[in-house]
C-alpha positions in Angstrom: 0.5 0.5 -3.0 1.5 -1.0 0.3 2.4 -4.6 1.1 2.2 -6.3 4.5 2.9 -9.8 5.6 1.6 -10.9 9.0 2.8 -14.1 10.6 0.4 -15.4 13.3 1.4 -17.7 16.2 -1.4 -20.1 15.5 -3.5 -21.2 12.6 -5.9 -18.6 11.0 -9.6 -19.7 10.8 -10.7 -16.6 8.9 -9.3 -13.3 7.7 -11.0 -10.4 5.9 -10.5 -6.8 5.0 -13.0 -4.0 4.7 -11.7 -2.4 1.5 -12.7 -4.4 -1.6 -9.6 -3.2 -3.6 -7.2 -4.8 -1.1 -5.8 -8.2 -2.1 -5.7 -10.7 0.8 -3.9 -14.1 0.5 -3.7 -16.7 3.3 -1.1 -19.4 3.5 -1.2 -21.4 6.7 -0.3 -19.0 9.5 0.7 -16.2 7.2 -1.5 -13.4 5.8 -0.3 -11.4 2.8 -1.9 -8.0 2.0 -1.6 -5.7 -1.0 -3.3 -2.4 0.1 -4.1 0.4 -2.4 -5.2 2.9 0.3 -3.3 4.5 3.2 -5.5 2.8 5.8 -7.0 -0.7 5.9 -8.8 -2.8 8.6 -7.8 -6.5 8.8 -10.1 -8.7 10.9 -8.6 -12.1 11.9 -10.3 -15.0 13.6 -8.0 -17.6 15.0 
């Protein structure tokens, strides 16, 4: 399992991942991911 925290400069309107097993949490300008695979795609709309 891999963990990533991404801090954006502005507010996030929408965020999604392509792998259904990935856990995505949003908190204001921060996106927290728990990824079970080696690769993941994160799509962010801001």
